[in-house]
N, CA, C and O atoms as a GROMACS GRO file, in nm:
protein
  600
    1MET      N    1  14.145  18.565 -15.226
    1MET     CA    2  14.027  18.636 -15.156
    1MET      C    3  13.984  18.720 -15.248
    1MET      O    4  14.050  18.797 -15.317
    2ILE      N    5  13.840  18.697 -15.244
    2ILE     CA    6  13.758  18.833 -15.319
    2ILE      C    7  13.628  18.884 -15.244
    2ILE      O    8  13.526  18.822 -15.214
    3TYR      N    9  13.666  19.029 -15.220
    3TYR     CA   10  13.571  19.126 -15.152
    3TYR      C   11  13.495  19.188 -15.250
    3TYR      O   12  13.537  19.228 -15.358
    4LYS      N   13  13.372  19.196 -15.205
    4LYS     CA   14  13.259  19.260 -15.277
    4LYS      C   15  13.203  19.359 -15.207
    4LYS      O   16  13.126  19.296 -15.134
    5ASN      N   17  13.187  19.509 -15.174
    5ASN     CA   18  13.112  19.582 -15.079
    5ASN      C   19  12.992  19.678 -15.141
    5ASN      O   20  13.011  19.772 -15.219
    6ASP      N   21  12.892  19.643 -15.102
    6ASP     CA   22  12.776  19.694 -15.160
    6ASP      C   23  12.733  19.806 -15.060
    6ASP      O   24  12.656  19.768 -14.972
    7ARG      N   25  12.771  19.942 -15.059
    7ARG     CA   26  12.749  20.002 -14.951
    7ARG      C   27  12.591  20.054 -14.935
    7ARG      O   28  12.534  20.077 -14.828
    8SER      N   29  12.539  20.066 -15.064
    8SER     CA   30  12.382  20.095 -15.075
    8SER      C   31  12.289  19.981 -15.022
    8SER      O   32  12.173  20.010 -14.992
    9TRP      N   33  12.328  19.870 -15.012
    9TRP     CA   34  12.252  19.774 -14.936
    9TRP      C   35  12.296  19.749 -14.799
    9TRP      O   36  12.231  19.683 -14.717
   10LYS      N   37  12.454  19.827 -14.769
   10LYS     CA   38  12.478  19.761 -14.625
   10LYS      C   39  12.544  19.616 -14.608
   10LYS      O   40  12.544  19.557 -14.500
   11ALA      N   41  12.589  19.572 -14.704
   11ALA     CA   42  12.625  19.434 -14.730
   11ALA      C   43  12.766  19.422 -14.803
   11ALA      O   44  12.817  19.513 -14.868
   12PHE      N   45  12.824  19.292 -14.782
   12PHE     CA   46  12.968  19.266 -14.840
   12PHE      C   47  12.950  19.138 -14.852
   12PHE      O   48  12.884  19.071 -14.773
   13ASP      N   49  13.017  19.086 -14.971
   13ASP     CA   50  13.057  18.934 -14.985
   13ASP      C   51  13.187  18.904 -14.987
   13ASP      O   52  13.259  18.987 -15.043
   14LEU      N   53  13.237  18.808 -14.942
   14LEU     CA   54  13.344  18.773 -14.904
   14LEU      C   55  13.343  18.613 -14.962
   14LEU      O   56  13.265  18.524 -14.925
   15PHE      N   57  13.451  18.601 -15.065
   15PHE     CA   58  13.454  18.476 -15.107
   15PHE      C   59  13.614  18.431 -15.092
   15PHE      O   60  13.709  18.498 -15.134
   16ILE      N   61  13.622  18.318 -15.032
   16ILE     CA   62  13.780  18.259 -15.020
   16ILE      C   63  13.772  18.129 -15.095
   16ILE      O   64  13.712  18.032 -15.050
   17PRO      N   65  13.843  18.130 -15.228
   17PRO     CA   66  13.818  17.984 -15.278
   17PRO      C   67  13.913  17.893 -15.209
   17PRO      O   68  13.897  17.791 -15.276
   18GLU      N   69  14.001  17.864 -15.121
   18GLU     CA   70  14.040  17.778 -15.055
   18GLU      C   71  13.946  17.723 -14.961
   18GLU      O   72  13.952  17.604 -14.931
   19LEU      N   73  13.842  17.817 -14.902
   19LEU     CA   74  13.751  17.764 -14.831
   19LEU      C   75  13.647  17.697 -14.907
   19LEU      O   76  13.600  17.591 -14.865
   20ASP      N   77  13.616  17.736 -14.986
   20ASP     CA   78  13.510  17.670 -15.079
   20ASP      C   79  13.580  17.521 -15.154
   20ASP      O   80  13.501  17.440 -15.203
   21LYS      N   81  13.705  17.500 -15.157
   21LYS     CA   82  13.771  17.381 -15.215
   21LYS      C   83  13.752  17.297 -15.070
   21LYS      O   84  13.707  17.186 -15.095
   22GLU      N   85  13.767  17.313 -14.970
   22GLU     CA   86  13.738  17.244 -14.871
   22GLU      C   87  13.594  17.172 -14.827
   22GLU      O   88  13.564  17.061 -14.782
   23VAL      N   89  13.534  17.270 -14.858
   23VAL     CA   90  13.360  17.272 -14.820
   23VAL      C   91  13.324  17.131 -14.953
   23VAL      O   92  13.256  17.031 -14.930
   24ASP      N   93  13.374  17.156 -15.052
   24ASP     CA   94  13.353  17.080 -15.134
   24ASP      C   95  13.435  16.953 -15.109
   24ASP      O   96  13.375  16.849 -15.139
   25MET      N   97  13.550  16.939 -15.064
   25MET     CA   98  13.606  16.817 -15.066
   25MET      C   99  13.556  16.754 -14.934
   25MET      O  100  13.569  16.632 -14.921
   26ALA      N  101  13.503  16.826 -14.839
   26ALA     CA  102  13.404  16.772 -14.736
   26ALA      C  103  13.260  16.663 -14.775
   26ALA      O  104  13.232  16.550 -14.734
   27SER      N  105  13.194  16.752 -14.867
   27SER     CA  106  13.082  16.719 -14.956
   27SER      C  107  13.113  16.617 -15.020
   27SER      O  108  13.026  16.532 -15.035
   28ASP      N  109  13.219  16.600 -15.065
   28ASP     CA  110  13.259  16.492 -15.155
   28ASP      C  111  13.296  16.361 -15.069
   28ASP      O  112  13.278  16.246 -15.108
   29LEU      N  113  13.354  16.398 -14.941
   29LEU     CA  114  13.359  16.264 -14.843
   29LEU      C  115  13.239  16.225 -14.790
   29LEU      O  116  13.227  16.108 -14.753
   30MET      N  117  13.166  16.286 -14.781
   30MET     CA  118  13.018  16.266 -14.749
   30MET      C  119  12.950  16.208 -14.818
   30MET      O  120  12.867  16.133 -14.767
   31LYS      N  121  12.958  16.218 -14.961
   31LYS     CA  122  12.881  16.112 -15.073
   31LYS      C  123  12.986  16.007 -15.051
   31LYS      O  124  12.927  15.899 -15.048
   32ALA      N  125  13.099  15.993 -15.038
   32ALA     CA  126  13.162  15.854 -15.034
   32ALA      C  127  13.125  15.796 -14.915
   32ALA      O  128  13.110  15.674 -14.917
   33MET      N  129  13.110  15.851 -14.820
   33MET     CA  130  13.081  15.779 -14.673
   33MET      C  131  12.923  15.738 -14.683
   33MET      O  132  12.887  15.642 -14.614
   34PHE      N  133  12.828  15.803 -14.763
   34PHE     CA  134  12.679  15.761 -14.735
   34PHE      C  135  12.648  15.753 -14.850
   34PHE      O  136  12.527  15.775 -14.853
   35GLY      N  137  12.693  15.729 -14.971
   35GLY     CA  138  12.639  15.703 -15.096
   35GLY      C  139  12.638  15.855 -15.190
   35GLY      O  140  12.662  15.965 -15.140
   36LYS      N  141  12.603  15.829 -15.349
   36LYS     CA  142  12.572  15.930 -15.379
   36LYS      C  143  12.459  15.968 -15.411
   36LYS      O  144  12.377  15.877 -15.424
   37THR      N  145  12.411  16.115 -15.436
   37THR     CA  146  12.303  16.183 -15.430
   37THR      C  147  12.198  16.076 -15.550
   37THR      O  148  12.239  16.018 -15.650
   38PRO      N  149  12.063  16.078 -15.498
   38PRO     CA  150  11.979  16.005 -15.578
   38PRO      C  151  11.980  16.058 -15.729
   38PRO      O  152  11.996  16.177 -15.757
   39PRO      N  153  11.960  15.952 -15.826
   39PRO     CA  154  11.971  16.003 -15.966
   39PRO      C  155  11.862  16.087 -15.990
   39PRO      O  156  11.775  16.092 -15.903
   40SER      N  157  11.852  16.158 -16.099
   40SER     CA  158  11.775  16.272 -16.108
   40SER      C  159  11.637  16.221 -16.128
   40SER      O  160  11.552  16.292 -16.075
   41SER      N  161  11.585  16.098 -16.201
   41SER     CA  162  11.486  16.059 -16.223
   41SER      C  163  11.393  16.033 -16.067
   41SER      O  164  11.270  16.021 -16.072
   42GLY      N  165  11.465  16.028 -15.940
   42GLY     CA  166  11.427  15.972 -15.827
   42GLY      C  167  11.412  16.138 -15.750
   42GLY      O  168  11.502  16.196 -15.688
   43GLY      N  169  11.277  16.186 -15.773
   43GLY     CA  170  11.214  16.286 -15.706
   43GLY      C  171  11.237  16.447 -15.805
   43GLY      O  172  11.282  16.467 -15.918
   44THR      N  173  11.191  16.526 -15.717
   44THR     CA  174  11.196  16.643 -15.813
   44THR      C  175  11.311  16.711 -15.795
   44THR      O  176  11.398  16.662 -15.724
   45GLU      N  177  11.329  16.844 -15.862
   45GLU     CA  178  11.436  16.901 -15.880
   45GLU      C  179  11.449  16.957 -15.717
   45GLU      O  180  11.549  16.934 -15.649
   46THR      N  181  11.343  17.027 -15.673
   46THR     CA  182  11.348  17.076 -15.542
   46THR      C  183  11.399  16.986 -15.447
   46THR      O  184  11.469  17.037 -15.359
   47GLU      N  185  11.381  16.860 -15.442
   47GLU     CA  186  11.409  16.748 -15.357
   47GLU      C  187  11.555  16.727 -15.383
   47GLU      O  188  11.629  16.700 -15.288
   48GLN      N  189  11.598  16.735 -15.492
   48GLN     CA  190  11.734  16.715 -15.506
   48GLN      C  191  11.819  16.829 -15.474
   48GLN      O  192  11.928  16.803 -15.423
   49VAL      N  193  11.791  16.942 -15.494
   49VAL     CA  194  11.857  17.058 -15.438
   49VAL      C  195  11.838  17.065 -15.275
   49VAL      O  196  11.946  17.076 -15.216
   50GLU      N  197  11.735  17.061 -15.202
   50GLU     CA  198  11.737  17.032 -15.060
   50GLU      C  199  11.831  16.921 -15.021
   50GLU      O  200  11.919  16.936 -14.936
   51ALA      N  201  11.808  16.805 -15.088
   51ALA     CA  202  11.920  16.706 -15.046
   51ALA      C  203  12.061  16.723 -15.041
   51ALA      O  204  12.137  16.703 -14.946
   52HIS      N  205  12.088  16.764 -15.158
   52HIS     CA  206  12.224  16.854 -15.177
   52HIS      C  207  12.287  16.961 -15.064
   52HIS      O  208  12.399  16.970 -15.015
   53GLU      N  209  12.176  17.029 -15.046
   53GLU     CA  210  12.209  17.143 -14.974
   53GLU      C  211  12.244  17.072 -14.829
   53GLU      O  212  12.342  17.101 -14.762
   54GLU      N  213  12.135  16.962 -14.788
   54GLU     CA  214  12.163  16.962 -14.656
   54GLU      C  215  12.291  16.851 -14.671
   54GLU      O  216  12.355  16.850 -14.566
   55ALA      N  217  12.338  16.771 -14.757
   55ALA     CA  218  12.447  16.692 -14.774
   55ALA      C  219  12.567  16.833 -14.740
   55ALA      O  220  12.660  16.816 -14.661
   56GLN      N  221  12.553  16.919 -14.786
   56GLN     CA  222  12.681  17.014 -14.791
   56GLN      C  223  12.656  17.086 -14.635
   56GLN      O  224  12.761  17.134 -14.591
   57VAL      N  225  12.541  17.103 -14.548
   57VAL     CA  226  12.530  17.141 -14.414
   57VAL      C  227  12.614  17.005 -14.313
   57VAL      O  228  12.691  17.016 -14.218
   58LYS      N  229  12.579  16.922 -14.359
   58LYS     CA  230  12.622  16.788 -14.290
   58LYS      C  231  12.780  16.804 -14.317
   58LYS      O  232  12.850  16.807 -14.215
   59ALA      N  233  12.836  16.812 -14.426
   59ALA     CA  234  12.993  16.793 -14.463
   59ALA      C  235  13.042  16.928 -14.366
   59ALA      O  236  13.119  16.900 -14.275
   60GLN      N  237  13.006  17.055 -14.378
   60GLN     CA  238  13.043  17.153 -14.284
   60GLN      C  239  13.045  17.110 -14.153
   60GLN      O  240  13.151  17.116 -14.090
   61GLU      N  241  12.935  17.063 -14.096
   61GLU     CA  242  12.932  17.010 -13.949
   61GLU      C  243  13.071  16.921 -13.901
   61GLU      O  244  13.148  16.930 -13.805
   62ALA      N  245  13.060  16.827 -14.022
   62ALA     CA  246  13.141  16.731 -13.972
   62ALA      C  247  13.327  16.786 -13.996
   62ALA      O  248  13.421  16.740 -13.932
   63GLN      N  249  13.333  16.870 -14.082
   63GLN     CA  250  13.449  16.927 -14.092
   63GLN      C  251  13.474  17.033 -13.970
   63GLN      O  252  13.590  17.044 -13.932
   64VAL      N  253  13.392  17.096 -13.918
   64VAL     CA  254  13.399  17.191 -13.837
   64VAL      C  255  13.428  17.125 -13.667
   64VAL      O  256  13.489  17.176 -13.573
   65GLU      N  257  13.353  16.985 -13.680
   65GLU     CA  258  13.371  16.893 -13.554
   65GLU      C  259  13.517  16.858 -13.549
   65GLU      O  260  13.596  16.885 -13.459
   66ALA      N  261  13.543  16.781 -13.681
   66ALA     CA  262  13.690  16.757 -13.693
   66ALA      C  263  13.821  16.832 -13.643
   66ALA      O  264  13.926  16.780 -13.606
   67GLN      N  265  13.784  16.982 -13.654
   67GLN     CA  266  13.848  17.092 -13.629
   67GLN      C  267  13.862  17.133 -13.491
   67GLN      O  268  13.951  17.205 -13.446
   68VAL      N  269  13.748  17.072 -13.417
   68VAL     CA  270  13.739  17.138 -13.295
   68VAL      C  271  13.836  17.074 -13.200
   68VAL      O  272  13.843  16.954 -13.171
   69GLU      N  273  13.935  17.203 -13.140
   69GLU     CA  274  14.038  17.177 -13.066
   69GLU      C  275  14.007  17.258 -12.923
   69GLU      O  276  14.026  17.380 -12.925
   70LEU      N  277  13.966  17.202 -12.812
   70LEU     CA  278  13.946  17.250 -12.706
   70LEU      C  279  14.069  17.279 -12.594
   70LEU      O  280  14.166  17.205 -12.580
   71LEU      N  281  14.053  17.362 -12.541
   71LEU     CA  282  14.131  17.392 -12.428
   71LEU      C  283  14.084  17.299 -12.311
   71LEU      O  284  13.976  17.242 -12.323
   72LYS      N  285  14.166  17.279 -12.188
   72LYS     CA  286  14.116  17.183 -12.112
   72LYS      C  287  14.017  17.224 -12.005
   72LYS      O  288  13.941  17.144 -11.951
   73TRP      N  289  14.023  17.367 -11.974
   73TRP     CA  290  13.907  17.410 -11.902
   73TRP      C  291  13.768  17.429 -11.989
   73TRP      O  292  13.657  17.453 -11.943
   74GLN      N  293  13.798  17.416 -12.099
   74GLN     CA  294  13.655  17.389 -12.191
   74GLN      C  295  13.601  17.255 -12.186
   74GLN      O  296  13.482  17.228 -12.167
   75HIS      N  297  13.703  17.167 -12.206
   75HIS     CA  298  13.690  17.029 -12.199
   75HIS      C  299  13.613  17.016 -12.054
   75HIS      O  300  13.501  16.965 -12.051
   76ASP      N  301  13.661  17.053 -11.964
   76ASP     CA  302  13.608  17.064 -11.832
   76ASP      C  303  13.436  17.100 -11.822
   76ASP      O  304  13.335  17.055 -11.768
   77ILE      N  305  13.475  17.201 -11.901
   77ILE     CA  306  13.302  17.251 -11.851
   77ILE      C  307  13.221  17.178 -11.965
   77ILE      O  308  13.100  17.179 -11.940
   78LEU      N  309  13.244  17.131 -12.053
   78LEU     CA  310  13.173  17.025 -12.129
   78LEU      C  311  13.132  16.891 -12.046
   78LEU      O  312  13.022  16.840 -12.029
   79THR      N  313  13.271  16.851 -11.997
   79THR     CA  314  13.216  16.738 -11.897
   79THR      C  315  13.136  16.756 -11.791
   79THR      O  316  13.035  16.686 -11.779
   80SER      N  317  13.160  16.830 -11.720
   80SER     CA  318  13.074  16.895 -11.604
   80SER      C  319  12.902  16.919 -11.641
   80SER      O  320  12.809  16.893 -11.564
   81SER      N  321  12.890  16.972 -11.770
   81SER     CA  322  12.758  16.983 -11.817
   81SER      C  323  12.671  16.889 -11.850
   81SER      O  324  12.548  16.898 -11.844
   82SER      N  325  12.754  16.770 -11.895
   82SER     CA  326  12.696  16.683 -11.924
   82SER      C  327  12.632  16.584 -11.809
   82SER      O  328  12.584  16.474 -11.834
   83SER      N  329  12.641  16.643 -11.678
   83SER     CA  330  12.539  16.582 -11.566
   83SER      C  331  12.439  16.707 -11.531
   83SER      O  332  12.388  16.715 -11.420
   84GLY      N  333  12.418  16.798 -11.627
   84GLY     CA  334  12.263  16.888 -11.609
   84GLY      C  335  12.335  17.012 -11.618
   84GLY      O  336  12.456  17.034 -11.624
   85GLU      N  337  12.208  17.106 -11.619
   85GLU     CA  338  12.253  17.254 -11.660
   85GLU      C  339  12.336  17.320 -11.554
   85GLU      O  340  12.336  17.269 -11.441
   86LYS      N  341  12.411  17.437 -11.580
   86LYS     CA  342  12.512  17.514 -11.511
   86LYS      C  343  12.498  17.662 -11.540
   86LYS      O  344  12.473  17.707 -11.651
   87THR      N  345  12.516  17.727 -11.441
   87THR     CA  346  12.510  17.880 -11.421
   87THR      C  347  12.648  17.913 -11.462
   87THR      O  348  12.746  17.838 -11.454
   88GLY      N  349  12.646  18.045 -11.511
   88GLY     CA  350  12.775  18.116 -11.546
   88GLY      C  351  12.869  18.099 -11.434
   88GLY      O  352  12.987  18.070 -11.456
   89ARG      N  353  12.821  18.116 -11.305
   89ARG     CA  354  12.933  18.144 -11.219
   89ARG      C  355  12.979  17.985 -11.167
   89ARG      O  356  13.085  17.976 -11.105
   90GLU      N  357  12.913  17.885 -11.188
   90GLU     CA  358  12.970  17.760 -11.185
   90GLU      C  359  13.049  17.712 -11.280
   90GLU      O  360  13.130  17.622 -11.260
   91LEU      N  361  13.025  17.789 -11.426
   91LEU     CA  362  13.112  17.754 -11.538
   91LEU      C  363  13.251  17.810 -11.494
   91LEU      O  364  13.353  17.743 -11.505
   92LEU      N  365  13.248  17.941 -11.442
   92LEU     CA  366  13.381  18.006 -11.410
   92LEU      C  367  13.440  17.930 -11.311
   92LEU      O  368  13.561  17.919 -11.328
   93GLU      N  369  13.397  17.874 -11.215
   93GLU     CA  370  13.464  17.791 -11.087
   93GLU      C  371  13.524  17.671 -11.198
   93GLU      O  372  13.645  17.673 -11.217
   94ILE      N  373  13.469  17.602 -11.248
   94ILE     CA  374  13.484  17.488 -11.321
   94ILE      C  375  13.616  17.514 -11.408
   94ILE      O  376  13.702  17.426 -11.414
   95ALA      N  377  13.627  17.630 -11.472
   95ALA     CA  378  13.726  17.663 -11.540
   95ALA      C  379  13.816  17.717 -11.469
   95ALA      O  380  13.917  17.748 -11.532
   96GLY      N  381  13.818  17.743 -11.344
   96GLY     CA  382  13.916  17.804 -11.258
   96GLY      C  383  13.956  17.959 -11.245
   96GLY      O  384  14.054  18.015 -11.193
   97TYR      N  385  13.839  18.007 -11.313
   97TYR     CA  386  13.842  18.167 -11.307
   97TYR      C  387  13.789  18.219 -11.177
   97TYR      O  388  13.711  18.154 -11.107
   98SER      N  389  13.833  18.338 -11.147
   98SER     CA  390  13.751  18.410 -11.024
   98SER      C  391  13.662  18.515 -11.091
   98SER      O  392  13.574  18.564 -11.020
   99SER      N  393  13.674  18.560 -11.230
   99SER     CA  394  13.606  18.674 -11.251
   99SER      C  395  13.565  18.650 -11.410
   99SER      O  396  13.639  18.566 -11.461
  100ARG      N  397  13.479  18.695 -11.486
  100ARG     CA  398  13.482  18.663 -11.609
  100ARG      C  399  13.533  18.742 -11.692
  100ARG      O  400  13.485  18.837 -11.753
  101THR      N  401  13.674  18.677 -11.693
  101THR     CA  402  13.760  18.758 -11.799
  101THR      C  403  13.743  18.735 -11.958
  101THR      O  404  13.669  18.649 -12.008
  102GLY      N  405  13.815  18.816 -12.021
  102GLY     CA  406  13.794  18.836 -12.172
  102GLY      C  407  13.832  18.689 -12.242
  102GLY      O  408  13.780  18.650 -12.347
  103ASN      N  409  13.915  18.626 -12.179
  103ASN     CA  410  13.969  18.503 -12.218
  103ASN      C  411  13.834  18.387 -12.210
  103ASN      O  412  13.783  18.324 -12.302
  104PHE      N  413  13.801  18.386 -12.074
  104PHE     CA  414  13.676  18.297 -12.059
  104PHE      C  415  13.559  18.361 -12.098
  104PHE      O  416  13.465  18.285 -12.074
  105LYS      N  417  13.517  18.477 -12.152
  105LYS     CA  418  13.410  18.516 -12.248
  105LYS      C  419  13.422  18.470 -12.396
  105LYS      O  420  13.328  18.437 -12.468
  106LYS      N  421  13.531  18.474 -12.423
  106LYS     CA  422  13.578  18.414 -12.561
  106LYS      C  423  13.579  18.243 -12.556
  106LYS      O  424  13.531  18.177 -12.648
  107GLY      N  425  13.615  18.205 -12.483
  107GLY     CA  426  13.612  18.055 -12.500
  107GLY      C  427  13.461  18.018 -12.479
  107GLY      O  428  13.412  17.938 -12.558
  108LEU      N  429  13.392  18.066 -12.391
  108LEU     CA  430  13.249  18.014 -12.370
  108LEU      C  431  13.176  18.032 -12.483
  108LEU      O  432  13.087  17.956 -12.519
  109GLN      N  433  13.219  18.158 -12.556
  109GLN     CA  434  13.143  18.177 -12.696
  109GLN      C  435  13.176  18.088 -12.815
  109GLN      O  436  13.109  18.064 -12.915
  110ARG      N  437  13.286  18.050 -12.783
  110ARG     CA  438  13.345  17.958 -12.894
  110ARG      C  439  13.251  17.797 -12.858
  110ARG      O  440  13.208  17.723 -12.947
  111LEU      N  441  13.241  17.780 -12.757
  111LEU     CA  442  13.158  17.644 -12.722
  111LEU      C  443  13.007  17.681 -12.773
  111LEU      O  444  12.936  17.592 -12.819
  112LEU      N  445  12.968  17.797 -12.763
  112LEU     CA  446  12.828  17.821 -12.784
  112LEU      C  447  12.800  17.843 -12.926
  112LEU      O  448  12.690  17.823 -12.978
  113ASP      N  449  12.921  17.890 -12.996
  113ASP     CA  450  12.935  17.925 -13.179
  113ASP      C  451  12.923  17.773 -13.222
  113ASP      O  452  12.829  17.721 -13.282
  114TYR      N  453  13.034  17.715 -13.182
  114TYR     CA  454  13.030  17.538 -13.241
  114TYR      C  455  12.898  17.464 -13.183
  114TYR      O  456  12.879  17.343 -13.198
  115LYS      N  457  12.819  17.542 -13.121
  115LYS     CA  458  12.689  17.456 -13.083
  115LYS      C  459  12.735  17.314 -12.959
  115LYS      O  460  12.683  17.202 -12.956
  116LEU      N  461  12.819  17.353 -12.890
  116LEU     CA  462  12.851  17.252 -12.808
  116LEU      C  463  12.813  17.248 -12.676
  116LEU      O  464  12.826  17.150 -12.602
  117LEU      N  465  12.753  17.384 -12.639
  117LEU     CA  466  12.680  17.451 -12.564
  117LEU      C  467  12.537  17.518 -12.598
  117LEU      O  468  12.517  17.565 -12.710
  118GLU      N  469  12.442  17.522 -12.502
  118GLU     CA  470  12.347  17.594 -12.558
  118GLU      C  471  12.277  17.681 -12.464
  118GLU      O  472  12.272  17.607 -12.366
  119LEU      N  473  12.220  17.788 -12.430
  119LEU     CA  474  12.143  17.892 -12.324
  119LEU      C  475  12.040  17.824 -12.314
  119LEU      O  476  11.988  17.767 -12.410
  120THR      N  477  11.992  17.819 -12.184
  120THR     CA  478  11.872  17.774 -12.166
  120THR      C  479  11.752  17.861 -12.181
  120THR      O  480  11.644  17.803 -12.184
  121VAL      N  481  11.753  18.009 -12.191
  121VAL     CA  482  11.701  18.120 -12.233
  121VAL      C  483  11.782  18.186 -12.320
  121VAL      O  484  11.860  18.278 -12.292
  122PRO      N  485  11.755  18.122 -12.457
  122PRO     CA  486  11.832  18.222 -12.575
  122PRO      C  487  11.795  18.323 -12.628
  122PRO      O  488  11.868  18.393 -12.699
  123ASP      N  489  11.646  18.354 -12.593
  123ASP     CA  490  11.628  18.496 -12.607
  123ASP      C  491  11.645  18.604 -12.518
  123ASP      O  492  11.613  18.717 -12.556
  124LYS      N  493  11.689  18.587 -12.407
  124LYS     CA  494  11.743  18.664 -12.323
  124LYS      C  495  11.887  18.616 -12.260
  124LYS      O  496  11.889  18.571 -12.145
  125PRO      N  497  11.981  18.625 -12.319
  125PRO     CA  498  12.115  18.605 -12.291
  125PRO      C  499  12.206  18.647 -12.192
  125PRO      O  500  12.312  18.593 -12.161
  126ASN      N  501  12.132  18.786 -12.126
  126ASN     CA  502  12.165  18.847 -12.024
  126ASN      C  503  12.081  18.796 -11.894
  126ASN      O  504  12.087  18.868 -11.795
  127SER      N  505  12.024  18.713 -11.890
  127SER     CA  506  11.922  18.697 -11.788
  127SER      C  507  11.959  18.628 -11.670
  127SER      O  508  12.029  18.528 -11.680
  128ARG      N  509  11.917  18.672 -11.553
  128ARG     CA  510  11.979  18.614 -11.442
  128ARG      C  511  11.926  18.492 -11.394
  128ARG      O  512  11.943  18.458 -11.278
  129LEU      N  513  11.856  18.419 -11.483
  129LEU     CA  514  11.826  18.297 -11.450
  129LEU      C  515  11.910  18.235 -11.571
  129LEU      O  516  11.894  18.114 -11.565
  130GLN      N  517  11.970  18.259 -11.649
  130GLN     CA  518  12.050  18.201 -11.753
  130GLN      C  519  12.140  18.081 -11.737
  130GLN      O  520  12.242  18.097 -11.669
  131LYS      N  521  12.118  17.978 -11.784
  131LYS     CA  522  12.198  17.856 -11.777
  131LYS      C  523  12.252  17.833 -11.895
  131LYS      O  524  12.232  17.895 -11.999
  132TYR      N  525  12.343  17.713 -11.871
  132TYR     CA  526  12.415  17.666 -11.995
  132TYR      C  527  12.387  17.508 -11.969
  132TYR      O  528  12.414  17.454 -11.862
  133ARG      N  529  12.317  17.423 -12.107
  133ARG     CA  530  12.348  17.281 -12.108
  133ARG      C  531  12.392  17.252 -12.231
  133ARG      O  532  12.380  17.322 -12.332
  134LEU      N  533  12.457  17.118 -12.218
  134LEU     CA  534  12.542  17.054 -12.327
  134LEU      C  535  12.459  17.006 -12.440
  134LEU      O  536  12.371  16.928 -12.405
  135THR      N  537  12.462  17.035 -12.578
  135THR     CA  538  12.408  16.973 -12.686
  135THR      C  539  12.408  16.847 -12.715
  135THR      O  540  12.485  16.770 -12.658
  136ASP      N  541  12.312  16.801 -12.821
  136ASP     CA  542  12.363  16.681 -12.859
  136ASP      C  543  12.490  16.646 -12.922
  136ASP      O  544  12.542  16.536 -12.902
  137LYS      N  545  12.546  16.744 -13.006
  137LYS     CA  546  12.687  16.749 -13.073
  137LYS      C  547  12.751  16.742 -12.959
  137LYS      O  548  12.785  16.626 -12.937
  138GLY      N  549  12.789  16.827 -12.863
  138GLY     CA  550  12.847  16.815 -12.746
  138GLY      C  551  12.873  16.699 -12.674
  138GLY      O  552  12.986  16.668 -12.637
  139ARG      N  553  12.773  16.634 -12.653
  139ARG     CA  554  12.776  16.497 -12.596
  139ARG      C  555  12.857  16.388 -12.719
  139ARG      O  556  12.944  16.307 -12.686
  140ARG      N  557  12.813  16.403 -12.853
  140ARG     CA  558  12.901  16.336 -12.938
  140ARG      C  559  13.026  16.345 -12.930
  140ARG      O  560  13.098  16.247 -12.945
  141LEU      N  561  13.078  16.488 -12.900
  141LEU     CA  562  13.219  16.533 -12.917
  141LEU      C  563  13.270  16.453 -12.789
  141LEU      O  564  13.371  16.386 -12.813
  142LEU      N  565  13.228  16.445 -12.668
  142LEU     CA  566  13.258  16.390 -12.556
  142LEU      C  567  13.279  16.254 -12.561
  142LEU      O  568  13.388  16.220 -12.515
  143GLY      N  569  13.206  16.162 -12.606
  143GLY     CA  570  13.196  16.031 -12.650
  143GLY      C  571  13.321  16.023 -12.730
  143GLY      O  572  13.408  15.944 -12.693
  144LYS      N  573  13.340  16.099 -12.840
  144LYS     CA  574  13.422  16.048 -12.932
  144LYS      C  575  13.573  16.060 -12.866
  144LYS      O  576  13.665  15.980 -12.884
  145ALA      N  577  13.573  16.162 -12.798
  145ALA     CA  578  13.706  16.180 -12.680
  145ALA      C  579  13.737  16.063 -12.590
  145ALA      O  580  13.847  16.011 -12.575
  146ARG      N  581  13.623  16.028 -12.532
  146ARG     CA  582  13.649  15.924 -12.438
  146ARG      C  583  13.666  15.798 -12.517
  146ARG      O  584  13.730  15.708 -12.462
  147ARG      N  585  13.613  15.775 -12.652
  147ARG     CA  586  13.680  15.653 -12.732
  147ARG      C  587  13.821  15.652 -12.768
  147ARG      O  588  13.889  15.551 -12.786
  148ASP      N  589  13.869  15.799 -12.777
  148ASP     CA  590  13.993  15.814 -12.884
  148ASP      C  591  14.100  15.792 -12.770
  148ASP      O  592  14.215  15.762 -12.803
  149LYS      N  593  14.058  15.808 -12.608
  149LYS     CA  594  14.131  15.800 -12.494
  149LYS      C  595  14.154  15.638 -12.461
  149LYS      O  596  14.254  15.597 -12.402
  150SER      N  597  14.051  15.555 -12.506
  150SER     CA  598  14.083  15.416 -12.492
  150SER      C  599  14.142  15.349 -12.593
  150SER      O  600  14.168  15.229 -12.580
   0.00000   0.00000   0.00000
């Protein structure tokens, strides 16, 4: 792991070689699955760079999606959210909690970070009108889980 701190800019860089290798492996997998990048004669250099960056992002998303392991109550939240938007209180009940414990908050935040759930009022996360809804990525994950069970 390589750590570089730049206090004058109030920033730091953290490079983990093992993670970089995994991203490269995922990128190679995406290339193998969907074909190689277009030859240099096909498109401008900017288009090629954009295509390469898009392939890397998709590979990272596929890697994260493959590594997502949910607790039962998180899976229950996703399943119930497939029928429509839910309030925070409804999610608490579905998860079996009586109050917003630290464990519940972390688990809910994890679903938001993985972009399996999204806020209905994203610019006001503490709004009393806030609700949560299932994303397309969350629907795909649920569909994949159903197919795996059969």
